[in-house]
C-alpha positions in Angstrom: 143.7 27.4 113.3 141.8 27.5 116.5 143.1 26.2 119.8 140.1 23.8 120.1 140.7 22.3 116.7 142.2 19.1 118.1 140.5 16.4 116.2 140.6 14.1 119.3 138.0 16.0 121.1 137.5 14.6 124.6 140.0 11.8 123.9 143.1 13.9 123.8 145.5 14.7 126.6 144.5 18.1 128.0 148.1 19.3 128.3 148.4 19.1 124.5 145.6 21.6 124.1 146.2 24.4 126.7 145.0 22.3 129.6 141.5 21.9 128.1 139.6 19.5 126.0 136.5 20.2 123.9 133.8 17.9 122.6 130.1 17.8 121.5 129.2 17.6 125.2 130.8 17.3 128.6 131.2 13.5 128.5 134.6 12.2 129.1 136.5 9.9 126.8 138.2 6.7 127.7 141.1 7.2 130.2 140.5 11.0 130.3 140.6 12.8 133.7 138.8 16.1 133.0 135.3 16.9 131.7 135.5 18.4 128.2 134.0 21.8 127.4 131.0 21.6 125.1 131.8 23.4 121.8 129.6 26.4 121.2 127.7 26.7 117.9 130.2 29.4 116.9 133.2 27.2 117.7 131.6 24.3 115.9 131.1 26.3 112.7 134.7 27.6 113.1 135.9 24.0 113.0 133.8 23.2 110.0 135.6 26.0 108.1 138.9 24.8 109.4 138.3 21.4 107.9 137.3 23.0 104.5 140.4 25.2 104.6 142.7 22.3 105.3 141.2 20.3 102.4 141.7 23.2 100.1 145.4 23.3 101.1 145.5 19.6 100.3 144.1 20.3 96.9 146.7 23.1 96.3 149.4 20.7 97.3 148.3 18.2 94.6 146.2 15.8 96.5 143.6 13.9 94.5 141.0 14.0 97.3 140.6 13.8 101.1 139.0 11.6 103.7 137.1 12.9 106.7 138.0 10.9 109.8 134.7 10.4 111.5 135.4 7.3 113.7 137.6 5.9 116.5 135.9 8.2 119.0 137.6 11.3 117.7 135.7 14.6 117.6 133.4 13.8 114.6 132.6 10.5 116.1 131.7 12.2 119.4 129.2 14.3 117.6 127.7 11.3 115.8 127.5 9.2 119.0 124.4 9.4 121.3 126.7 8.4 124.1 129.0 11.5 123.7 126.5 13.9 122.2 123.9 15.1 124.7 123.3 18.4 122.9 119.8 19.9 122.5 120.6 22.4 119.8 120.9 21.9 116.0 123.9 19.6 116.5 122.2 17.1 118.9 119.3 14.8 119.2 118.2 13.3 115.9 120.4 11.4 113.5 120.3 14.4 111.1 121.4 16.8 113.9 124.2 14.6 115.1 125.4 14.1 111.6 125.3 17.9 110.9 128.9 18.5 111.9 130.3 15.9 109.5 127.8 16.9 106.7 128.7 20.6 107.0 132.4 19.7 106.8 131.8 17.7 103.7 129.7 20.4 102.1 132.3 23.0 103.0 135.1 20.9 101.4 133.0 20.5 98.2 132.4 24.3 98.1 136.1 25.1 98.6 137.5 22.4 96.4 134.8 21.8 93.8 132.1 19.2 93.4 134.5 16.9 91.5 137.0 16.8 94.3 136.6 13.4 95.9 135.6 13.3 99.6 135.3 10.0 101.5 134.1 9.6 105.1 135.7 7.2 107.4 132.9 6.1 109.7 132.1 3.7 112.5 130.1 0.7 111.2 129.7 -0.5 114.8 131.6 0.0 118.1 132.2 -3.3 119.9 132.8 -1.8 123.3 130.4 -2.0 126.3 132.1 0.9 128.1 130.1 3.4 126.1 126.4 2.6 126.2 124.6 4.4 123.4 127.6 4.5 121.2 127.2 3.7 117.5 125.5 0.5 116.5 125.2 -1.0 113.0 121.6 0.2 112.8 122.9 3.8 113.6 125.6 3.4 111.0 123.1 2.5 108.3 121.3 5.7 108.9 124.5 7.8 108.9 125.7 6.1 105.7 122.6 7.1 103.9 122.8 10.7 105.2 126.5 10.9 104.1 125.6 9.5 100.7 122.8 12.0 100.3 125.1 14.9 101.4 127.6 14.1 98.6 130.1 11.6 100.0 132.0 9.9 97.2 132.9 6.8 99.3 132.5 5.4 102.8 135.5 3.9 104.7 133.8 1.6 107.2 135.8 0.9 110.4 134.9 -0.1 113.9 136.4 0.5 117.3 140.1 0.1 118.1 139.6 -3.1 120.1 138.4 -5.1 117.1 141.7 -5.5 115.2 143.5 -7.7 117.7 145.5 -10.5 116.3 143.6 -13.2 118.2 140.6 -12.6 116.0 140.1 -14.3 112.6 140.9 -12.1 109.6 137.8 -10.3 108.4 135.7 -11.5 111.3 133.4 -8.4 111.1 133.3 -8.0 107.4 129.5 -8.3 107.7 129.5 -4.7 109.0 130.9 -3.3 105.8 128.8 -5.7 103.7 125.6 -4.6 105.4 126.4 -0.9 104.8 127.4 -1.6 101.2 124.0 -3.2 100.5 122.3 0.0 101.8 124.1 2.6 99.7 125.1 3.1 96.0 128.6 4.6 96.6 131.8 2.7 97.0 132.4 1.2 100.5 135.9 0.4 101.8 136.2 -2.5 104.3 139.2 -2.4 106.7 140.3 -3.9 110.0 142.1 -7.3 110.4 142.5 -7.9 106.6 146.1 -9.0 106.3 146.0 -11.4 103.3 145.7 -10.0 99.8 143.4 -12.8 98.7 141.0 -12.1 101.5 141.1 -8.4 100.7 
């Protein structure tokens, strides 16, 4: 494993990663105090392989499948988000380029584990936070959902930002996000966040 493999990207505490943080670009996360170091293309490809290797170990351990965590402003989210990703190379700019990190991880897992090994993607359907202008909107998520489906995702686990699961909100108050994405793709879509009652689920 590489020292920069921390999945939190710019959101982690630097002291947990040798005093440094890494991300798609040098944009800070919430409550972080240092600028992250933009990952080089070589480092990014190293991480893609690390994810595939980890999934293969999961398969060897008897797991039935894996889920790629691509939301909650962790590293994959940082590549997807136009707020965090200011790159001008093959991993930045267009939707396809910003999705490349996640797509390559997915394809690497399928190559390592077999096409019949299920891979779901946990993704942001929308981020309800004004602190990050340019972060993922529902329109963005619809584009990414279709890209992930085309790349071979077996399911999408649609989440939002951390602040949306507060107990003061009604159960399922943003179920429209998952519903909208479900209507745009042909693969299973999992709806989460603030669903506490089995009947509502």
